[in-house]
N, C-alpha and C positions, 0 to 999 in steps of 0.2 A: 644119509646125511650129505648135504651139498658141499662143494669144494670151498664155499665161503663160510663154512661152519666148523668149529672145532669144539672138542669136548675137554673141559678142564678137569684135571684130577682134583678130588676133594679129600683133604686130610682131616680126620677127626682128632682134635686135640682137647684133652680134658685137663683142666687146671684145678688144683686144690683151692679151698677157700681159706688161705693163709696169707696174711699181710706180709709183704717182704720189703726190705730195704736193701738194694743191691742183691746179693745172693744169700742174705742171711734172714731166715724167718724170724719175725719179731712178735707175732701175736696170733693166737687162734682161740676160738670160743666154742664150747659145747656144753650141753646139759650134763650135769654130774651123773655119772653112770653110763652115759652113751659113749660109744667108741669114736664118734665123729659128730659133725654138726648137721647131719642130714635131716634130723627132725626139725631143727630150727629153720633150715631152708624150706622144708615142706610147709611149716606154719606161715612163713613169709609169703610163699607162693599162694596159699589159700587166702590169706588176707588181701593180697594184691588183686586176686581175681574178684573177690567180693567188692573191693573198692572200685575197680574198673567197671564192674557190672552196674553198680549204683550210679556212678558218674555218667556213664554212657546212657543208661536208661533215663536218668533225669534230664539230661541235656536234650536228647532226641535228635532226629536227623538234621533238621535245619540249623540248630545251634552248634552241633558238632561240626557240620560242614563249614559254617562261618568261622569257627574256632581255628580250623586248620587251612582256611582258604588261601592264605598267603603262602604257606608251605607247599600246598598243592600246585600253585602257579609256578613256584620256583622249581619244584621237582619235575613237572611236566615240561617246562622249558629246557631243563637239563637233558631229559631223555629225547626231546626233539633234536637237540644238538648232537647227542650220541648217534642218533639215526643218520644225521647228515655226515658227521665225521667218519662213521664206520663205512659209508659208501657201499652198503649191501652186505658187508661182512658181519657175521654173527658168532657168538660163543654160546655153548651149551654146557650146562652142568647137570649131573645126575646124582641122586641120593636114593638109597634103598632102605626101607624100613621093614622090620620083621615083627610079626605079632602072633601071639598065641591066644586061644580061646575065642577066635572070631574067624569065620571063613570069608574068602574073597566074594563068594556069591552073596552072602548075607550083607556084607559091607557095601557092595555095589548097589544092592536094592535100597539099603538105608540111605546112601548118598543121593540117590535119585530123589528122595523125598526131602532130604536135609537142605537142599538148595532152595526150597520154598519156605524154610524156617529161618527167618532173619536173626532170631535170638541165638540159634545154634551157630550160624555163620559168624556173627560178630564176636561171639564169646570164645571162638577157637584160638584166638591169638591176641595178645595185648595190643599189638599194632594194627589190628583191624579197626580203623577209625570209623569206617562206614562200609556196610555191605547191604545193598538193596537188590532183591531179586527182581527180575523183569522178564518179559517174553523172549528177549533176544540174549539173555544172559545177565549175570549180576553186574551192578555198578559197584566198584570197589575203590576204597581209599585206604591205602596201606603203605608201609615203608618198603622201598626198593633201594638197597644199598643204605646210604645215610639220609635219603630224601623221601618225603611223603609224596606219593604219586596217585592221581586219580585216573582210573581207566575202566573200560568195559571189557569183561571177559566174554568172548563170543560163545555162542551155543556150542556144546560139545559135538565134535565129530566122533561118533562112536563106532567101535568094532567089538560088539559083545559076542561072546562064545558061550553056548550052554555049558553048565557045569558037567564035568566028566568028559567033555569032548577034547580038551587040551589043557595043559597047565595054565595057559594064559586065559583068564576068564573075561577080563574087561580092559580094553585099551581105549583111551580117549585123548583128544587133542583140541586145544582151544587157542584162538588168536587173540592177542591183547592190543587194544587201541586206546590211545589217550582220550580222556573224556571231554576235552575242550575243542579239539580240532579233528579227531578221528585218525590221527597218525598211527599207523601200525608199527609197533615198536618191539614186539616179541611174541612168544607163545609159550604155553605149558602143555605137558603131556603127562598122563598117568597110566599105569598098568597095574592091575590087581591080579595076583596069581595065587592059586591054592598052594599050600605047603603043608608038610606033616605037622598036625596039631594046630594049624593056624593058616597064616597067609603072609605074603610079601607084597609090598607096595613099592613100585619103582616110579620116582617122580623126577621130572626134568623140566628145566626152564631154559629158554633161549632168549637172549637179549643182544642188543648191539655190541659189537666186539669191543668198542672203546669203554664200555661200562664194566668190562671184566678186568680182574677177577672179583672185585669187591662186591658188586651188585649180585653176581652169580652166587658167590659164597654165602652172602647174607640171605638170599632167598631160599637156598637149600636148607639153611638153619630154620628159616621161617616155615618151610614145608614140614620139617620134622616136628615142630611144636604143634602146628594146627592139625596135622593128620594124626598124630598121637592122640590129641584131645578128641578128635572125631571118632577114631576107632574105639577108644575107651568108652565114649558115650554110647556108640552104637551097641557095643557088647553089653553095657549095663542096661540099656532099654530093652534089648532082646531078652536078657536074663530075668529082668523084673517083670516082663510081660506087658510093658507099655507099648511095645512094638513087636509085631510078628516077624518071623525070619524072612518074610518076603517084603519087609519094609512098610507094611500097613500098620497104622495106629489102631490100638484096641479102644 
């Protein structure tokens, strides 16, 4: 890591789904017989995914892009300003996910093919407004911090290690450039490692220092959502036989 780069500690804070006024709980809701409201949360999540899939699918690329074009312009301008004000200084945040029932080797192979499946890419996170695969990497419109940003994710610089050779199976790094003027404003890195009964995924994002900690924290949360969805889908497709363990579709 360079002298202009710092790693931000990330704290995981889990809040209950209880309305409060001051320090006094005032209301909570659950299905009769359930210990908490997790089932209601799950139903809401499933409904939200269906609604977003329908809306995004019906709008299509051009209308979705037009819908958020004003927000993209504002977000891109903000990150250009972050690059200037940071004067080369950057901040990096890291989050690690643990998974069972899926190996790093299998997930790596699945991901190689997933980046050509736009339906899989855009469905992984509610704030994936657009993801279009291309020869030099995906064109992405998503939220960074509190702003919608359009950018290109450059082709992965890969360092793949055969299974069994080391704990680290797959390391990748990609540079991020704004989609309107090509300004380099950050990068992301991934590392997939084998673990007992499953795998670990280390995900990092590097952005201009003045955008930290808010944009860093938000993108680590973003990582946790999209990679959990991808890992669960990969495991399901392999288990159901629609995809072989080497990532090939049946």
